[in-house]
A tleap script that builds the chain and sets N, CA, C and O, in Angstrom:
source leaprc.protein.ff14SB
mol = sequence {
  NMET PHE ARG ARG THR PHE TRP PHE THR THR
  GLY VAL ALA ALA GLY VAL TRP ALA THR THR
  LYS VAL ASN ARG LYS LEU ALA LYS LEU THR
  PRO GLU SER LEU ALA LEU GLN ALA ALA ASP
  ARG ALA VAL ILE ALA GLY ARG LYS VAL LYS
  LEU PHE ALA LEU ASP VAL ARG ASP GLY MET
  ALA HIE ARG GLU ALA ALA LEU LYS ASP ALA
  LEU GLY LEU THR ALA ALA PRO PRO ALA PRO
  SER THR ALA ARG PHE PRO ASP SER VAL THR
  SER SER ARG SER ASN SER SER THR PRO THR
  THR ARG THR PRO GLY LYS ARG THR THR ASP
  GLY VAL CGLY
}
set mol.1.N position { 96.067 108.580 28.357 }
set mol.1.CA position { 96.423 107.555 28.944 }
set mol.1.C position { 97.592 107.931 30.115 }
set mol.1.O position { 97.676 107.256 31.141 }
set mol.2.N position { 98.357 108.923 29.885 }
set mol.2.CA position { 99.413 109.089 31.300 }
set mol.2.C position { 98.327 109.766 32.390 }
set mol.2.O position { 98.397 109.872 33.615 }
set mol.3.N position { 97.365 110.151 31.499 }
set mol.3.CA position { 97.071 111.358 32.867 }
set mol.3.C position { 95.999 110.212 33.192 }
set mol.3.O position { 95.156 110.958 33.689 }
set mol.4.N position { 95.512 109.140 33.259 }
set mol.4.CA position { 94.671 108.034 33.670 }
set mol.4.C position { 95.926 107.216 35.038 }
set mol.4.O position { 95.739 106.894 36.211 }
set mol.5.N position { 96.971 107.151 34.262 }
set mol.5.CA position { 98.160 106.712 35.446 }
set mol.5.C position { 98.858 107.097 36.316 }
set mol.5.O position { 99.343 106.500 37.277 }
set mol.6.N position { 98.955 108.583 35.846 }
set mol.6.CA position { 98.959 109.449 36.982 }
set mol.6.C position { 97.974 109.441 38.146 }
set mol.6.O position { 98.308 109.272 39.318 }
set mol.7.N position { 96.885 109.614 37.767 }
set mol.7.CA position { 95.473 109.708 39.037 }
set mol.7.C position { 95.735 108.121 39.470 }
set mol.7.O position { 95.721 107.985 40.693 }
set mol.8.N position { 95.948 107.016 38.799 }
set mol.8.CA position { 95.223 105.815 39.737 }
set mol.8.C position { 97.000 105.691 40.689 }
set mol.8.O position { 97.006 105.320 41.863 }
set mol.9.N position { 98.330 106.055 39.963 }
set mol.9.CA position { 99.404 105.743 40.932 }
set mol.9.C position { 99.025 107.044 42.170 }
set mol.9.O position { 99.383 106.775 43.316 }
set mol.10.N position { 98.525 108.017 42.007 }
set mol.10.CA position { 98.456 109.182 42.925 }
set mol.10.C position { 96.994 108.165 44.004 }
set mol.10.O position { 96.927 107.924 45.209 }
set mol.11.N position { 96.466 107.971 43.353 }
set mol.11.CA position { 95.266 107.112 44.809 }
set mol.11.C position { 95.882 106.206 45.313 }
set mol.11.O position { 95.689 105.966 46.505 }
set mol.12.N position { 96.867 105.381 44.510 }
set mol.12.CA position { 97.314 104.206 45.271 }
set mol.12.C position { 98.138 104.634 46.407 }
set mol.12.O position { 97.920 104.383 47.592 }
set mol.13.N position { 99.231 105.394 45.847 }
set mol.13.CA position { 100.163 106.715 47.000 }
set mol.13.C position { 99.170 106.899 48.684 }
set mol.13.O position { 99.324 106.615 49.872 }
set mol.14.N position { 98.262 107.477 47.888 }
set mol.14.CA position { 97.073 108.177 49.507 }
set mol.14.C position { 96.474 106.959 49.956 }
set mol.14.O position { 96.149 106.942 51.144 }
set mol.15.N position { 96.214 105.746 49.146 }
set mol.15.CA position { 95.507 104.810 49.990 }
set mol.15.C position { 96.832 104.165 50.484 }
set mol.15.O position { 96.889 103.834 51.668 }
set mol.16.N position { 97.739 103.990 49.795 }
set mol.16.CA position { 98.565 103.299 50.803 }
set mol.16.C position { 99.259 104.338 52.395 }
set mol.16.O position { 99.856 103.685 53.251 }
set mol.17.N position { 99.111 105.655 52.570 }
set mol.17.CA position { 99.767 106.157 53.080 }
set mol.17.C position { 98.331 106.454 54.364 }
set mol.17.O position { 98.635 106.732 55.524 }
set mol.18.N position { 97.349 106.379 54.082 }
set mol.18.CA position { 96.136 106.848 54.773 }
set mol.18.C position { 95.569 105.330 55.182 }
set mol.18.O position { 94.559 105.299 55.886 }
set mol.19.N position { 96.276 103.871 54.701 }
set mol.19.CA position { 96.059 102.498 55.460 }
set mol.19.C position { 97.110 102.263 56.465 }
set mol.19.O position { 96.800 101.652 57.488 }
set mol.20.N position { 98.360 102.693 56.286 }
set mol.20.CA position { 99.442 102.768 57.106 }
set mol.20.C position { 99.083 103.838 58.520 }
set mol.20.O position { 99.022 103.377 59.660 }
set mol.21.N position { 98.864 105.332 58.203 }
set mol.21.CA position { 98.213 105.714 59.442 }
set mol.21.C position { 97.152 105.507 60.210 }
set mol.21.O position { 96.979 106.141 61.251 }
set mol.22.N position { 96.321 104.586 59.768 }
set mol.22.CA position { 95.219 104.136 60.522 }
set mol.22.C position { 95.412 103.275 61.017 }
set mol.22.O position { 94.867 103.147 62.113 }
set mol.23.N position { 96.482 101.940 60.411 }
set mol.23.CA position { 97.115 101.204 61.533 }
set mol.23.C position { 97.971 101.186 62.124 }
set mol.23.O position { 98.068 100.238 62.904 }
set mol.24.N position { 99.321 102.444 62.085 }
set mol.24.CA position { 99.445 102.803 63.370 }
set mol.24.C position { 98.552 103.332 64.264 }
set mol.24.O position { 98.936 103.090 65.408 }
set mol.25.N position { 97.524 103.950 64.239 }
set mol.25.CA position { 96.559 104.631 64.997 }
set mol.25.C position { 95.616 103.406 65.793 }
set mol.25.O position { 95.064 103.627 66.870 }
set mol.26.N position { 95.547 102.297 65.187 }
set mol.26.CA position { 94.833 101.071 65.713 }
set mol.26.C position { 96.070 100.310 66.279 }
set mol.26.O position { 95.709 99.405 67.030 }
set mol.27.N position { 97.341 100.403 66.150 }
set mol.27.CA position { 98.302 99.833 67.144 }
set mol.27.C position { 98.497 100.472 68.265 }
set mol.27.O position { 99.092 99.938 69.201 }
set mol.28.N position { 98.027 101.686 68.317 }
set mol.28.CA position { 98.136 102.546 69.602 }
set mol.28.C position { 96.720 102.151 70.461 }
set mol.28.O position { 96.918 102.488 71.628 }
set mol.29.N position { 95.975 101.827 70.376 }
set mol.29.CA position { 94.464 101.520 70.781 }
set mol.29.C position { 94.607 100.177 71.092 }
set mol.29.O position { 93.546 99.578 71.271 }
set mol.30.N position { 95.643 99.537 71.204 }
set mol.30.CA position { 95.442 97.775 71.604 }
set mol.30.C position { 95.479 98.088 73.201 }
set mol.30.O position { 95.455 99.257 73.587 }
set mol.31.N position { 95.532 97.126 74.005 }
set mol.31.CA position { 95.211 97.016 75.370 }
set mol.31.C position { 96.698 96.937 75.996 }
set mol.31.O position { 97.020 97.519 77.032 }
set mol.32.N position { 97.505 96.181 75.265 }
set mol.32.CA position { 99.042 96.028 75.702 }
set mol.32.C position { 99.794 97.412 75.406 }
set mol.32.O position { 100.707 97.747 76.160 }
set mol.33.N position { 99.375 98.342 74.163 }
set mol.33.CA position { 99.925 99.465 73.891 }
set mol.33.C position { 99.153 100.508 75.115 }
set mol.33.O position { 99.843 101.227 75.837 }
set mol.34.N position { 97.869 100.470 75.202 }
set mol.34.CA position { 97.242 101.762 76.187 }
set mol.34.C position { 98.187 101.094 77.708 }
set mol.34.O position { 98.779 101.912 78.412 }
set mol.35.N position { 98.224 99.716 78.038 }
set mol.35.CA position { 99.039 99.344 79.158 }
set mol.35.C position { 100.100 100.015 79.549 }
set mol.35.O position { 100.201 100.456 80.694 }
set mol.36.N position { 101.189 100.192 78.450 }
set mol.36.CA position { 102.465 100.718 78.240 }
set mol.36.C position { 102.300 102.232 78.236 }
set mol.36.O position { 103.185 102.886 78.786 }
set mol.37.N position { 101.734 102.579 77.929 }
set mol.37.CA position { 101.495 104.337 77.975 }
set mol.37.C position { 100.950 104.795 79.470 }
set mol.37.O position { 101.299 105.800 80.091 }
set mol.38.N position { 100.167 103.961 79.805 }
set mol.38.CA position { 99.983 104.127 81.300 }
set mol.38.C position { 101.055 103.951 82.135 }
set mol.38.O position { 101.450 104.785 82.949 }
set mol.39.N position { 101.529 102.864 81.935 }
set mol.39.CA position { 102.749 103.101 82.907 }
set mol.39.C position { 103.645 104.095 82.775 }
set mol.39.O position { 103.979 104.744 83.766 }
set mol.40.N position { 104.164 104.354 81.526 }
set mol.40.CA position { 104.893 105.694 81.223 }
set mol.40.C position { 104.478 106.918 81.962 }
set mol.40.O position { 105.212 107.574 82.701 }
set mol.41.N position { 102.938 107.218 81.629 }
set mol.41.CA position { 102.799 108.341 82.431 }
set mol.41.C position { 102.774 108.295 83.940 }
set mol.41.O position { 103.100 109.245 84.651 }
set mol.42.N position { 102.318 106.991 84.423 }
set mol.42.CA position { 102.650 107.009 85.856 }
set mol.42.C position { 104.228 107.111 86.390 }
set mol.42.O position { 104.327 107.603 87.514 }
set mol.43.N position { 105.230 106.795 85.871 }
set mol.43.CA position { 106.356 106.737 85.912 }
set mol.43.C position { 106.604 108.596 86.047 }
set mol.43.O position { 106.864 109.221 87.075 }
set mol.44.N position { 106.421 109.129 84.668 }
set mol.44.CA position { 106.566 109.997 84.785 }
set mol.44.C position { 105.949 111.325 86.095 }
set mol.44.O position { 106.600 112.233 86.610 }
set mol.45.N position { 104.830 111.031 86.252 }
set mol.45.CA position { 104.003 111.690 87.102 }
set mol.45.C position { 104.755 111.776 88.258 }
set mol.45.O position { 105.062 112.816 88.841 }
set mol.46.N position { 105.160 110.167 88.699 }
set mol.46.CA position { 105.829 109.954 89.936 }
set mol.46.C position { 107.187 110.461 90.281 }
set mol.46.O position { 107.677 110.393 91.408 }
set mol.47.N position { 107.942 111.138 88.894 }
set mol.47.CA position { 109.172 111.622 88.683 }
set mol.47.C position { 108.739 113.069 89.065 }
set mol.47.O position { 109.579 113.608 89.786 }
set mol.48.N position { 107.458 113.986 88.726 }
set mol.48.CA position { 107.171 115.274 89.006 }
set mol.48.C position { 106.900 115.368 90.711 }
set mol.48.O position { 107.250 116.266 91.477 }
set mol.49.N position { 106.246 114.270 90.967 }
set mol.49.CA position { 105.744 114.380 92.369 }
set mol.49.C position { 107.170 114.043 93.432 }
set mol.49.O position { 107.136 114.523 94.565 }
set mol.50.N position { 108.193 113.345 93.074 }
set mol.50.CA position { 109.244 113.212 93.893 }
set mol.50.C position { 109.886 114.156 93.926 }
set mol.50.O position { 110.243 114.494 95.055 }
set mol.51.N position { 110.386 115.116 92.623 }
set mol.51.CA position { 110.792 116.498 92.470 }
set mol.51.C position { 109.995 117.517 92.976 }
set mol.51.O position { 110.612 118.494 93.401 }
set mol.52.N position { 108.866 117.540 93.037 }
set mol.52.CA position { 107.835 118.995 93.694 }
set mol.52.C position { 108.303 118.271 95.409 }
set mol.52.O position { 108.771 119.049 96.240 }
set mol.53.N position { 108.164 117.172 95.675 }
set mol.53.CA position { 108.872 116.641 97.161 }
set mol.53.C position { 109.586 117.412 97.672 }
set mol.53.O position { 109.397 118.252 98.552 }
set mol.54.N position { 110.843 116.986 96.838 }
set mol.54.CA position { 112.308 117.600 97.404 }
set mol.54.C position { 112.308 119.017 97.266 }
set mol.54.O position { 112.860 119.641 98.172 }
set mol.55.N position { 111.575 119.957 95.889 }
set mol.55.CA position { 111.506 121.745 96.195 }
set mol.55.C position { 110.942 121.817 97.384 }
set mol.55.O position { 111.478 122.631 98.135 }
set mol.56.N position { 109.704 121.022 97.964 }
set mol.56.CA position { 109.097 121.380 99.365 }
set mol.56.C position { 110.137 121.110 100.279 }
set mol.56.O position { 110.383 122.013 101.078 }
set mol.57.N position { 110.784 120.108 100.343 }
set mol.57.CA position { 111.568 120.283 101.627 }
set mol.57.C position { 112.672 120.811 101.510 }
set mol.57.O position { 113.266 120.830 102.588 }
set mol.58.N position { 113.363 121.365 100.478 }
set mol.58.CA position { 114.262 122.341 100.400 }
set mol.58.C position { 113.991 123.664 100.622 }
set mol.58.O position { 114.855 124.373 101.138 }
set mol.59.N position { 112.633 124.226 100.229 }
set mol.59.CA position { 112.012 125.388 100.880 }
set mol.59.C position { 111.494 125.600 102.478 }
set mol.59.O position { 111.403 126.645 103.123 }
set mol.60.N position { 111.155 124.035 102.915 }
set mol.60.CA position { 111.163 123.980 104.177 }
set mol.60.C position { 112.659 124.351 105.051 }
set mol.60.O position { 112.919 125.378 105.679 }
set mol.61.N position { 113.147 123.650 104.929 }
set mol.61.CA position { 114.699 124.140 105.425 }
set mol.61.C position { 115.064 125.065 105.237 }
set mol.61.O position { 115.880 125.271 106.135 }
set mol.62.N position { 115.013 126.171 104.389 }
set mol.62.CA position { 115.583 127.445 103.846 }
set mol.62.C position { 114.712 128.252 104.827 }
set mol.62.O position { 115.226 129.187 105.440 }
set mol.63.N position { 113.336 127.912 105.012 }
set mol.63.CA position { 112.003 128.565 105.908 }
set mol.63.C position { 112.279 128.334 107.378 }
set mol.63.O position { 112.150 129.212 108.230 }
set mol.64.N position { 112.606 127.290 107.579 }
set mol.64.CA position { 113.390 126.813 108.710 }
set mol.64.C position { 114.424 127.577 109.461 }
set mol.64.O position { 114.371 127.909 110.645 }
set mol.65.N position { 115.441 127.824 108.538 }
set mol.65.CA position { 116.767 128.334 108.804 }
set mol.65.C position { 116.522 129.667 109.028 }
set mol.65.O position { 117.186 130.173 109.933 }
set mol.66.N position { 115.802 130.316 108.485 }
set mol.66.CA position { 115.339 131.813 108.123 }
set mol.66.C position { 114.512 132.239 109.831 }
set mol.66.O position { 114.846 133.194 110.532 }
set mol.67.N position { 113.569 131.374 110.114 }
set mol.67.CA position { 112.730 131.717 111.170 }
set mol.67.C position { 114.104 131.481 112.681 }
set mol.67.O position { 114.123 132.136 113.723 }
set mol.68.N position { 114.916 130.551 112.344 }
set mol.68.CA position { 115.752 130.080 113.772 }
set mol.68.C position { 116.540 131.502 113.608 }
set mol.68.O position { 116.932 131.839 114.725 }
set mol.69.N position { 116.926 132.492 112.573 }
set mol.69.CA position { 117.779 133.361 112.387 }
set mol.69.C position { 116.832 134.559 113.028 }
set mol.69.O position { 117.246 135.269 113.944 }
set mol.70.N position { 115.817 134.671 112.580 }
set mol.70.CA position { 114.827 135.713 113.001 }
set mol.70.C position { 114.550 135.283 114.717 }
set mol.70.O position { 114.635 136.158 115.579 }
set mol.71.N position { 114.346 134.405 114.932 }
set mol.71.CA position { 113.881 134.215 116.795 }
set mol.71.C position { 115.555 133.814 117.363 }
set mol.71.O position { 115.489 133.305 118.481 }
set mol.72.N position { 116.603 133.900 116.986 }
set mol.72.CA position { 117.852 133.542 117.767 }
set mol.72.C position { 118.075 132.480 118.263 }
set mol.72.O position { 118.745 132.280 119.276 }
set mol.73.N position { 117.429 131.542 117.465 }
set mol.73.CA position { 117.777 130.369 117.809 }
set mol.73.C position { 119.084 129.673 117.070 }
set mol.73.O position { 119.025 128.484 116.758 }
set mol.74.N position { 119.989 130.278 116.866 }
set mol.74.CA position { 121.133 129.469 115.944 }
set mol.74.C position { 121.907 129.445 117.006 }
set mol.74.O position { 122.762 128.589 116.778 }
set mol.75.N position { 122.087 129.935 118.091 }
set mol.75.CA position { 123.371 129.793 119.007 }
set mol.75.C position { 123.191 128.672 119.865 }
set mol.75.O position { 122.137 128.496 120.477 }
set mol.76.N position { 124.637 127.539 119.973 }
set mol.76.CA position { 124.453 126.427 120.645 }
set mol.76.C position { 123.854 126.528 121.925 }
set mol.76.O position { 124.088 127.496 122.649 }
set mol.77.N position { 123.070 125.569 122.274 }
set mol.77.CA position { 122.514 125.614 123.427 }
set mol.77.C position { 123.179 125.398 124.744 }
set mol.77.O position { 123.815 124.344 124.705 }
set mol.78.N position { 123.281 126.069 126.024 }
set mol.78.CA position { 124.463 126.175 126.871 }
set mol.78.C position { 124.710 124.566 127.080 }
set mol.78.O position { 124.260 123.702 126.328 }
set mol.79.N position { 125.305 124.390 127.947 }
set mol.79.CA position { 125.888 123.323 128.299 }
set mol.79.C position { 125.403 122.667 129.527 }
set mol.79.O position { 125.061 123.383 130.467 }
set mol.80.N position { 125.349 121.648 129.602 }
set mol.80.CA position { 124.216 120.925 131.021 }
set mol.80.C position { 125.165 121.135 132.234 }
set mol.80.O position { 126.347 121.020 131.911 }
set mol.81.N position { 125.003 121.348 133.234 }
set mol.81.CA position { 125.796 121.420 134.522 }
set mol.81.C position { 126.030 119.489 134.971 }
set mol.81.O position { 125.446 118.428 134.748 }
set mol.82.N position { 127.163 119.942 135.648 }
set mol.82.CA position { 127.644 118.688 135.789 }
set mol.82.C position { 127.293 118.349 137.314 }
set mol.82.O position { 127.605 117.274 137.826 }
set mol.83.N position { 126.899 118.944 137.708 }
set mol.83.CA position { 126.617 119.009 139.409 }
set mol.83.C position { 125.147 118.744 139.251 }
set mol.83.O position { 124.331 119.188 138.443 }
set mol.84.N position { 125.028 117.834 140.320 }
set mol.84.CA position { 123.482 117.532 140.432 }
set mol.84.C position { 122.909 117.924 141.421 }
set mol.84.O position { 121.839 118.521 141.305 }
set mol.85.N position { 123.536 117.660 142.774 }
set mol.85.CA position { 123.260 118.593 144.073 }
set mol.85.C position { 124.041 119.591 144.117 }
set mol.85.O position { 124.947 119.811 143.312 }
set mol.86.N position { 123.667 120.432 145.300 }
set mol.86.CA position { 124.478 121.289 145.993 }
set mol.86.C position { 125.489 120.773 146.713 }
set mol.86.O position { 125.443 119.621 147.146 }
set mol.87.N position { 126.317 121.436 146.872 }
set mol.87.CA position { 127.826 121.168 147.639 }
set mol.87.C position { 127.285 120.604 149.038 }
set mol.87.O position { 127.767 119.538 149.422 }
set mol.88.N position { 126.483 121.133 149.695 }
set mol.88.CA position { 126.153 121.594 151.057 }
set mol.88.C position { 125.647 120.105 151.173 }
set mol.88.O position { 126.191 119.416 152.035 }
set mol.89.N position { 124.740 119.583 150.456 }
set mol.89.CA position { 123.877 118.498 150.570 }
set mol.89.C position { 125.145 117.111 150.126 }
set mol.89.O position { 125.343 116.091 150.785 }
set mol.90.N position { 125.784 117.492 148.924 }
set mol.90.CA position { 126.415 116.111 149.033 }
set mol.90.C position { 127.278 115.880 149.934 }
set mol.90.O position { 127.261 114.721 150.349 }
set mol.91.N position { 128.215 116.733 150.501 }
set mol.91.CA position { 129.415 116.714 151.414 }
set mol.91.C position { 128.287 116.029 152.905 }
set mol.91.O position { 128.787 115.051 153.460 }
set mol.92.N position { 127.321 116.363 153.308 }
set mol.92.CA position { 126.908 116.452 154.280 }
set mol.92.C position { 126.215 114.730 154.136 }
set mol.92.O position { 125.940 114.129 155.174 }
set mol.93.N position { 126.063 114.288 153.220 }
set mol.93.CA position { 125.697 112.790 153.201 }
set mol.93.C position { 126.975 111.406 152.790 }
set mol.93.O position { 126.947 110.209 153.078 }
set mol.94.N position { 127.862 112.112 152.125 }
set mol.94.CA position { 128.801 111.190 151.746 }
set mol.94.C position { 129.900 111.437 152.823 }
set mol.94.O position { 130.424 110.412 153.258 }
set mol.95.N position { 130.312 112.556 153.295 }
set mol.95.CA position { 131.353 112.643 154.239 }
set mol.95.C position { 130.933 112.551 155.714 }
set mol.95.O position { 131.580 113.035 156.643 }
set mol.96.N position { 129.835 111.911 155.819 }
set mol.96.CA position { 129.544 112.048 157.507 }
set mol.96.C position { 130.601 110.635 157.918 }
set mol.96.O position { 130.691 109.640 157.198 }
set mol.97.N position { 131.222 110.797 159.015 }
set mol.97.CA position { 132.302 109.384 159.077 }
set mol.97.C position { 131.453 109.028 160.932 }
set mol.97.O position { 131.966 108.173 161.654 }
set mol.98.N position { 130.632 109.548 161.238 }
set mol.98.CA position { 130.131 109.017 162.284 }
set mol.98.C position { 128.932 108.130 162.085 }
set mol.98.O position { 128.186 108.735 161.315 }
set mol.99.N position { 128.466 107.115 162.382 }
set mol.99.CA position { 127.714 106.150 162.227 }
set mol.99.C position { 126.153 106.552 162.652 }
set mol.99.O position { 126.157 107.136 163.735 }
set mol.100.N position { 125.571 106.483 162.406 }
set mol.100.CA position { 124.151 106.895 162.793 }
set mol.100.C position { 123.654 105.611 164.136 }
set mol.100.O position { 123.476 104.419 163.888 }
set mol.101.N position { 123.579 105.953 164.875 }
set mol.101.CA position { 123.021 104.650 165.895 }
set mol.101.C position { 121.321 105.118 166.091 }
set mol.101.O position { 120.816 106.238 166.171 }
set mol.102.N position { 120.736 103.803 166.127 }
set mol.102.CA position { 118.952 103.770 166.131 }
set mol.102.C position { 118.939 103.066 167.965 }
set mol.102.O position { 119.372 101.986 168.366 }
set mol.103.N position { 118.268 104.189 168.730 }
set mol.103.CA position { 117.608 103.651 169.429 }
set mol.103.C position { 116.325 103.447 169.662 }
set mol.103.O position { 115.560 104.188 169.044 }
set mol.104.N position { 115.866 102.670 170.362 }
set mol.104.CA position { 114.310 102.531 169.821 }
set mol.104.C position { 113.035 103.216 171.011 }
set mol.104.O position { 112.917 103.351 172.229 }
set mol.105.N position { 112.214 103.523 169.706 }
set mol.105.CA position { 111.414 105.564 169.771 }
set mol.105.C position { 111.912 106.077 169.611 }
set mol.105.O position { 111.141 107.032 169.513 }
set mol.106.N position { 113.244 106.634 169.345 }
set mol.106.CA position { 113.731 107.715 169.049 }
set mol.106.C position { 113.860 107.962 167.418 }
set mol.106.O position { 114.112 106.943 166.774 }
set mol.107.N position { 113.735 109.031 166.771 }
set mol.107.CA position { 114.545 108.909 165.562 }
set mol.107.C position { 115.725 109.455 165.641 }
set mol.107.O position { 116.124 110.273 166.470 }
set mol.108.N position { 116.514 108.779 164.378 }
set mol.108.CA position { 117.787 109.209 164.083 }
set mol.108.C position { 117.699 110.839 163.154 }
set mol.108.O position { 116.636 111.311 162.749 }
set mol.109.N position { 118.843 111.388 162.996 }
set mol.109.CA position { 119.080 112.647 162.693 }
set mol.109.C position { 119.031 112.367 160.952 }
set mol.109.O position { 118.935 113.274 160.126 }
set mol.110.N position { 119.125 110.840 160.614 }
set mol.110.CA position { 118.868 111.241 159.026 }
set mol.110.C position { 117.373 110.942 158.501 }
set mol.110.O position { 117.055 110.893 157.312 }
set mol.111.N position { 116.466 110.739 159.660 }
set mol.111.CA position { 114.828 111.161 159.249 }
set mol.111.C position { 114.549 109.325 159.554 }
set mol.111.O position { 113.344 109.189 159.765 }
set mol.112.N position { 115.083 108.320 159.611 }
set mol.112.CA position { 114.886 106.872 159.681 }
set mol.112.C position { 114.686 106.444 160.816 }
set mol.112.O position { 115.286 106.915 161.783 }
set mol.113.N position { 113.842 105.510 160.914 }
set mol.113.CA position { 113.289 104.858 162.289 }
set mol.113.C position { 113.016 105.613 163.765 }
set mol.113.O position { 112.589 104.965 164.720 }
savepdb mol mol.pdb
quit
């Protein structure tokens, strides 16, 4: 009698364990669960892509700095010149105290008329 009770109890325990395991697998295969799993995997993939992009950007910055050092481009650029025209051109135009007079048919010294 004990032998039958033991095997009956063992069979019931195995049945409960198998039923629970099957129900959990079925719950994972519902559309809602599959959608949640896909969303979670998409978020994880997005994070991995972002980390990869940050690593690439960091590597590009290091490589650019190394290339600039190798080419000697790290020095500051020369300051731009403040004078646009040579002194002789600006002084002759701005310091002219005599007004130019025009006579019909003749050209003036400034090339107009």
